[in-house]
N, CA, C and O of each residue as an XYZ file, in Angstrom:
544
protein
N       0.837     -1.180      0.000
C       0.000      0.000      0.000
C       0.890      1.256      0.000
O       1.847      1.338      0.770
N       0.578      2.210     -0.848
C       1.361      3.431     -0.978
C       0.901      4.460      0.052
O      -0.295      4.695      0.224
N       1.865      5.062      0.728
C       1.552      6.080      1.721
C       1.095      7.354      1.013
O       1.701      7.774      0.027
N       0.029      7.965      1.518
C      -0.501      9.184      0.916
C      -0.718     10.297      1.939
O      -1.380     11.293      1.645
N      -0.161     10.128      3.144
C      -0.291     11.151      4.177
C       1.022     11.292      4.941
O       1.814     10.352      5.020
N       1.241     12.482      5.504
C       2.381     12.707      6.382
C       1.959     12.292      7.791
O       0.981     12.815      8.326
N       2.692     11.355      8.391
C       2.355     10.839      9.716
C       3.618     10.759     10.573
O       4.722     11.014     10.092
N       3.445     10.402     11.844
C       4.593     10.216     12.739
C       5.354     11.510     12.927
O       4.764     12.542     13.248
N       6.680     11.461     12.727
C       7.473     12.683     12.903
C       7.164     13.711     11.817
O       7.495     14.886     11.974
N       6.544     13.294     10.734
C       6.163     14.214      9.652
C       4.765     14.784      9.913
O       3.932     14.833      9.008
N       4.512     15.212     11.154
C       3.215     15.789     11.515
C       3.426     16.914     12.515
O       4.514     17.081     13.066
N       2.365     17.685     12.739
C       2.402     18.744     13.749
C       1.185     18.607     14.650
O       0.184     17.994     14.279
N       1.287     19.185     15.829
C       0.236     19.089     16.839
C      -0.732     20.259     16.741
O      -0.511     21.210     15.990
N      -1.798     20.171     17.508
C      -2.831     21.211     17.496
C      -2.278     22.584     17.873
O      -2.770     23.601     17.384
N      -1.258     22.625     18.741
C      -0.652     23.901     19.152
C       0.474     24.347     18.210
O       1.233     25.260     18.537
N       0.580     23.706     17.052
C       1.557     23.993     15.998
C       2.995     23.623     16.348
O       3.923     24.053     15.663
N       3.195     22.836     17.398
C       4.522     22.270     17.628
C       4.667     21.076     16.697
O       3.687     20.405     16.372
N       5.888     20.819     16.276
C       6.097     19.715     15.335
C       6.429     18.436     16.094
O       6.674     18.461     17.300
N       6.436     17.328     15.377
C       6.789     16.031     15.950
C       8.125     15.530     15.423
O       8.415     14.337     15.509
N       8.943     16.428     14.878
C      10.284     16.051     14.447
C      10.708     16.554     13.083
O      11.908     16.659     12.826
N       9.766     16.875     12.188
C      10.174     17.213     10.822
C      10.915     18.542     10.726
O      11.703     18.726      9.799
N      10.690     19.479     11.654
C      11.405     20.753     11.580
C      12.898     20.565     11.798
O      13.701     21.281     11.201
N      13.280     19.624     12.636
C      14.706     19.339     12.845
C      15.350     18.836     11.560
O      16.507     19.144     11.277
N      14.596     18.059     10.781
C      15.108     17.563      9.507
C      15.290     18.712      8.518
O      16.222     18.692      7.714
N      14.404     19.718      8.569
C      14.464     20.830      7.622
C      15.516     21.872      7.987
O      16.009     22.581      7.110
N      15.869     21.976      9.274
C      16.908     22.930      9.665
C      16.672     23.505     11.043
O      15.607     23.318     11.631
N      17.673     24.209     11.558
C      17.604     24.774     12.906
C      16.767     26.052     12.927
O      16.652     26.743     11.915
N      16.190     26.360     14.079
C      15.526     27.627     14.305
C      14.185     27.828     13.631
O      13.664     28.943     13.635
N      13.606     26.784     13.049
C      12.324     26.915     12.353
C      11.157     26.714     13.314
O      11.268     25.979     14.296
N      10.035     27.378     13.020
C       8.797     27.152     13.749
C       7.629     27.317     12.790
O       7.740     28.006     11.776
N       6.510     26.682     13.114
C       5.306     26.806     12.306
C       4.605     28.093     12.711
O       4.283     28.294     13.883
N       4.370     28.964     11.736
C       3.714     30.243     11.973
C       2.195     30.089     11.891
O       1.469     30.555     12.768
N       1.724     29.433     10.833
C       0.289     29.204     10.665
C       0.035     28.078      9.690
O       0.915     27.678      8.927
N      -1.188     27.573      9.728
C      -1.613     26.535      8.793
C      -2.236     27.243      7.597
O      -3.204     27.986      7.758
N      -1.700     27.024      6.403
C      -2.192     27.669      5.194
C      -3.320     26.873      4.545
O      -4.197     27.453      3.904
N      -3.304     25.549      4.706
C      -4.395     24.699      4.223
C      -4.295     23.344      4.910
O      -3.204     22.884      5.247
N      -5.436     22.719      5.109
C      -5.462     21.395      5.728
C      -5.813     21.443      7.205
O      -6.442     22.390      7.679
N      -5.402     20.418      7.918
C      -5.749     20.207      9.324
C      -5.364     21.396     10.205
O      -4.189     21.750     10.298
N      -6.362     22.012     10.852
C      -6.107     23.130     11.739
C      -6.169     24.496     11.076
O      -5.869     25.505     11.713
N      -6.556     24.541      9.800
C      -6.672     25.820      9.092
C      -7.778     26.646      9.742
O      -8.878     26.142      9.967
N      -7.491     27.916     10.047
C      -8.447     28.763     10.763
C      -9.535     29.362      9.875
O     -10.544     29.847     10.387
N      -9.353     29.338      8.583
C     -10.364     29.839      7.664
C     -10.271     31.335      7.437
O      -9.576     32.046      8.163
N     -10.982     31.805      6.415
C     -11.114     33.229      6.126
C     -12.457     33.443      5.445
O     -13.272     32.522      5.390
N     -12.704     34.641      4.925
C     -14.010     34.931      4.336
C     -14.299     34.118      3.078
O     -15.465     33.950      2.720
N     -13.276     33.612      2.402
C     -13.467     32.849      1.160
C     -13.357     31.340      1.331
O     -13.810     30.584      0.472
N     -12.764     30.899      2.422
C     -12.490     29.470      2.601
C     -12.800     29.088      4.052
O     -12.280     29.714      4.976
N     -13.633     28.077      4.262
C     -14.015     27.723      5.637
C     -12.867     27.087      6.423
O     -11.931     26.525      5.856
N     -12.973     27.195      7.735
C     -11.981     26.594      8.631
C     -12.036     25.071      8.545
O     -13.071     24.489      8.219
N     -10.910     24.441      8.843
C     -10.820     22.982      8.898
C     -10.388     22.633     10.323
O      -9.270     22.958     10.721
N     -11.251     21.978     11.095
C     -10.881     21.680     12.486
C      -9.706     20.707     12.557
O      -9.531     19.858     11.682
N      -8.907     20.846     13.614
C      -7.776     19.937     13.795
C      -8.290     18.523     14.049
O      -7.770     17.564     13.479
N      -9.305     18.387     14.897
C      -9.922     17.092     15.181
C     -11.323     17.077     14.607
O     -12.003     18.102     14.571
N     -11.747     15.912     14.159
C     -13.104     15.743     13.650
C     -13.143     15.718     12.138
O     -12.179     16.083     11.465
N     -14.269     15.283     11.622
C     -14.458     15.230     10.175
C     -13.469     14.304      9.498
O     -13.249     13.178      9.945
N     -12.879     14.780      8.425
C     -11.981     13.956      7.615
C     -10.647     13.638      8.286
O      -9.915     12.765      7.819
N     -10.320     14.341      9.389
C      -9.043     14.108     10.062
C      -9.153     13.221     11.296
O      -8.170     13.056     12.018
N     -10.317     12.652     11.553
C     -10.462     11.712     12.655
C     -10.738     12.393     13.985
O     -10.711     13.619     14.100
N     -10.999     11.576     14.972
C     -11.337     12.070     16.299
C     -10.094     12.156     17.179
O      -9.082     11.511     16.907
N     -10.184     12.961     18.235
C      -9.079     13.109     19.168
C      -8.667     11.747     19.692
O      -9.511     10.951     20.105
N      -7.381     11.481     19.674
C      -6.852     10.185     20.083
C      -6.469      9.303     18.906
O      -5.684      8.368     19.066
N      -7.019      9.586     17.709
C      -6.629      8.846     16.505
C      -5.217      9.276     16.087
O      -4.700     10.283     16.571
N      -4.606      8.512     15.194
C      -3.285      8.875     14.673
C      -3.365     10.227     13.959
O      -4.305     10.487     13.208
N      -2.372     11.080     14.201
C      -2.311     12.389     13.546
C      -1.736     12.190     12.147
O      -0.702     11.544     11.973
N      -2.420     12.755     11.152
C      -1.924     12.689      9.778
C      -2.283     13.980      9.059
O      -3.182     14.715      9.467
N      -1.557     14.233      7.981
C      -1.801     15.399      7.145
C      -1.840     14.920      5.708
O      -0.988     14.137      5.287
N      -2.816     15.379      4.957
C      -2.987     14.947      3.577
C      -1.944     15.576      2.669
O      -1.388     16.635      2.960
N      -1.701     14.895      1.569
C      -0.793     15.437      0.562
C      -1.323     16.800      0.115
O      -2.527     16.962     -0.084
N      -0.453     17.755     -0.040
C      -0.744     19.143     -0.420
C      -1.243     20.008      0.735
O      -1.463     21.202      0.530
N      -1.434     19.459      1.951
C      -1.669     20.325      3.112
C      -0.437     21.210      3.243
O       0.673     20.771      2.943
N      -0.619     22.449      3.687
C       0.541     23.337      3.748
C       0.539     24.196      5.011
O      -0.507     24.534      5.564
N       1.751     24.533      5.442
C       1.967     25.413      6.591
C       2.986     26.474      6.184
O       3.723     26.314      5.212
N       3.006     27.557      6.952
C       4.038     28.576      6.774
C       5.043     28.414      7.893
O       4.680     28.366      9.068
N       6.306     28.331      7.520
C       7.389     28.261      8.489
C       8.076     29.612      8.567
O       8.190     30.327      7.572
N       8.529     29.944      9.754
C       9.306     31.153      9.964
C      10.449     30.842     10.910
O      10.626     29.699     11.333
N      11.210     31.849     11.235
C      12.347     31.668     12.144
C      11.946     32.044     13.571
O      11.221     33.012     13.799
N      12.437     31.256     14.514
C      12.207     31.540     15.930
C      12.916     32.829     16.315
O      13.788     33.315     15.594
N      12.527     33.374     17.464
C      13.196     34.538     18.017
C      14.676     34.197     18.222
O      14.995     33.137     18.760
N      15.558     35.066     17.807
C      16.992     34.810     17.923
C      17.600     34.248     16.646
O      18.786     33.921     16.613
N      16.784     34.132     15.582
C      17.251     33.622     14.291
C      16.820     34.593     13.193
O      15.818     35.294     13.332
N      17.577     34.627     12.116
C      17.252     35.425     10.938
C      17.169     34.481      9.745
O      17.889     33.485      9.678
N      16.273     34.806      8.794
C      16.158     33.938      7.625
C      17.223     34.277      6.596
O      17.794     35.368      6.605
N      17.476     33.335      5.720
C      18.582     33.470      4.764
C      18.163     34.008      3.404
O      19.020     34.240      2.551
N      16.859     34.215      3.177
C      16.421     34.633      1.843
C      15.587     35.918      1.860
O      14.885     36.212      0.893
N      15.661     36.678      2.948
C      14.972     37.961      3.078
C      13.461     37.852      2.893
O      12.835     38.753      2.335
N      12.882     36.765      3.355
C      11.430     36.595      3.367
C      11.035     36.173      4.773
O      11.725     35.360      5.387
N       9.935     36.713      5.295
C       9.580     36.421      6.687
C       9.090     34.997      6.932
O       9.118     34.520      8.066
N       8.648     34.322      5.890
C       8.159     32.955      6.052
C       8.338     32.175      4.763
O       8.637     32.742      3.712
N       8.148     30.856      4.862
C       8.293     29.975      3.704
C       7.155     28.963      3.708
O       6.893     28.322      4.725
N       6.485     28.821      2.577
C       5.457     27.797      2.424
C       6.094     26.420      2.416
O       7.155     26.215      1.826
N       5.433     25.475      3.079
C       5.933     24.105      3.178
C       4.758     23.161      3.016
O       3.732     23.340      3.673
N       4.882     22.155      2.151
C       3.778     21.249      1.854
C       4.112     19.813      2.211
O       5.271     19.400      2.197
N       3.070     19.066      2.530
C       3.190     17.621      2.679
C       3.150     17.043      1.264
O       2.123     17.119      0.589
N       4.252     16.474      0.822
C       4.343     15.902     -0.521
C       4.754     14.442     -0.437
O       5.577     14.059      0.395
N       4.167     13.630     -1.315
C       4.462     12.194     -1.341
C       5.151     11.846     -2.658
O       4.656     12.169     -3.738
N       6.301     11.181     -2.550
C       7.061     10.742     -3.718
C       7.529      9.316     -3.480
O       8.138      9.027     -2.450
N       7.257      8.440     -4.405
C       7.671      7.035     -4.322
C       7.246      6.396     -2.996
O       8.007      5.634     -2.399
N       6.035      6.709     -2.540
C       5.500      6.099     -1.330
C       6.007      6.692     -0.032
O       5.673      6.186      1.039
N       6.810      7.758     -0.094
C       7.319      8.412      1.113
C       6.735      9.821      1.152
O       6.881     10.592      0.203
N       6.070     10.149      2.267
C       5.470     11.472      2.420
C       6.248     12.257      3.466
O       6.549     11.743      4.544
N       6.568     13.495      3.144
C       7.284     14.354      4.085
C       7.010     15.812      3.749
O       6.603     16.149      2.637
N       7.245     16.670      4.746
C       7.085     18.106      4.545
C       8.277     18.615      3.745
O       9.429     18.312      4.055
N       7.974     19.404      2.698
C       8.990     19.904      1.780
C       8.812     21.408      1.612
O       7.718     21.874      1.294
N       9.881     22.164      1.824
C       9.810     23.623      1.668
C       9.734     24.002      0.192
O      10.383     23.383     -0.651
N       8.935     25.027     -0.112
C       8.810     25.500     -1.492
C      10.136     26.039     -2.016
O      10.427     25.922     -3.207
N      10.945     26.631     -1.131
C      12.274     27.120     -1.502
C      13.286     26.423     -0.588
O      13.409     26.788      0.581
N      14.001     25.439     -1.099
C      14.943     24.698     -0.248
C      16.110     25.542      0.266
O      16.834     25.102      1.159
N      16.308     26.746     -0.282
C      17.385     27.620      0.188
C      17.008     28.380      1.459
O      17.871     28.991      2.088
N      15.732     28.351      1.843
C      15.304     29.035      3.064
C      15.899     28.325      4.270
O      15.801     27.105      4.397
N      16.513     29.100      5.150
C      17.027     28.542      6.394
C      17.038     29.642      7.440
O      16.896     30.821      7.113
N      17.205     29.258      8.693
C      17.277     30.214      9.797
C      18.689     30.174     10.377
O      19.221     29.106     10.678
N      19.279     31.346     10.526
C      20.650     31.462     11.007
C      20.612     32.091     12.392
O      20.003     33.143     12.589
N      21.253     31.453     13.331
C      21.290     31.949     14.706
C      21.987     33.299     14.765
O      23.018     33.504     14.124
N      21.413     34.228     15.544
C      22.056     35.537     15.713
C      23.439     35.395     16.328
O      24.313     36.225     16.076
N      23.654     34.355     17.134
C      24.960     34.137     17.761
C      26.011     33.657     16.772
O      27.207     33.819     17.014
N      25.579     33.067     15.657
C      26.519     32.521     14.670
C      26.749     33.449     13.491
O      27.608     33.178     12.652
N      25.995     34.541     13.412
C      26.142     35.451     12.275
C      27.437     36.241     12.374
O      27.897     36.596     13.459
N      27.990     36.495     11.239
C      29.169     37.353     11.144
C      28.713     38.598     10.392
O      28.156     38.505      9.298
N      28.951     39.751     10.984
C      28.534     40.990     10.333
C      29.310     41.201      9.047
O      30.520     40.984      8.985
N      28.594     41.625      8.031
C      29.210     41.919      6.742
C      29.101     43.421      6.532
O      28.008     43.973      6.654
N      30.198     44.097      6.220
C      30.126     45.550      6.031
C      29.232     45.910      4.850
O      29.151     45.167      3.872
N      28.572     47.041      4.947
C      27.749     47.546      3.854
C      28.621     48.469      3.014
O      29.136     49.475      3.502
N      28.776     48.113      1.750
C      29.602     48.916      0.860
C      28.735     50.003      0.247
O      27.674     49.717     -0.307
N      29.178     51.232      0.342
C      28.375     52.368     -0.118
C      28.830     52.922     -1.454
O      28.442     54.027     -1.832
N      29.632     52.181     -2.157
C      30.045     52.614     -3.488
C      31.390     53.302     -3.534
O      31.874     53.625     -4.618
N      32.010     53.535     -2.383
C      33.330     54.169     -2.370
C      34.378     53.222     -2.935
O      34.277     52.006     -2.778
N      35.372     53.782     -3.587
C      36.407     52.972     -4.216
C      37.403     52.429     -3.200
O      37.850     51.289     -3.331
N      37.753     53.206     -2.209
C      38.784     52.781     -1.268
C      38.214     52.548      0.132
O      38.664     53.161      1.100
N      37.227     51.663      0.233
C      36.681     51.302      1.537
C      37.460     50.130      2.107
O      37.767     49.178      1.390
N      37.779     50.193      3.383
C      38.516     49.116      4.028
C      37.870     48.809      5.375
O      37.337     49.702      6.033
N      37.921     47.545      5.780
C      37.517     47.172      7.121
C      38.728     47.407      7.988
O      39.750     46.738      7.829
N      38.622     48.367      8.920
C      39.785     48.742      9.747
C      39.876     47.909     11.013
O      40.970     47.662     11.519
N      38.723     47.471     11.531
C      38.759     46.638     12.735
C      37.426     45.902     12.877
O      36.417     46.289     12.288
N      37.450     44.864     13.652
C      36.231     44.121     13.941
C      36.120     43.969     15.438
O      37.121     44.006     16.153
N      34.913     43.799     15.905
C      34.653     43.660     17.340
C      33.754     42.464     17.558
O      32.855     42.203     16.758
N      33.988     41.740     18.628
C      33.091     40.621     18.947
C      31.824     41.180     19.568
O      31.807     42.305     20.068
N      30.759     40.382     19.531
C      29.481     40.860     20.056
C      29.581     41.024     21.493
O      28.611     41.420     22.139
């Protein structure tokens, strides 16, 4: 039987904490909101989808997310993103019987403020030099 849902560590809880897949995607990530699927809050054009009940089963059943369900990921406090976007869409995608959360832009990552190295801003001057550096 071919897997068609994200389950186990490839799932998130009702409070938007993950069950392991964020560690696979990179450090400093957190789920900002549900864009579609289980736990979607809804808007004026699209109804809400409850986390429990209906097509997603009752409380206590195995947690799963359907293929194409999507969430927005962002960086936790103390991290900066690497692509100058505040969040990244991430979907549950199934390939060759394996389902996992996949970021729309694989270059998106969160960099710890403690690990960043400041880069000087060049203002167009011809003879600009870095004269000294200071630790944080």
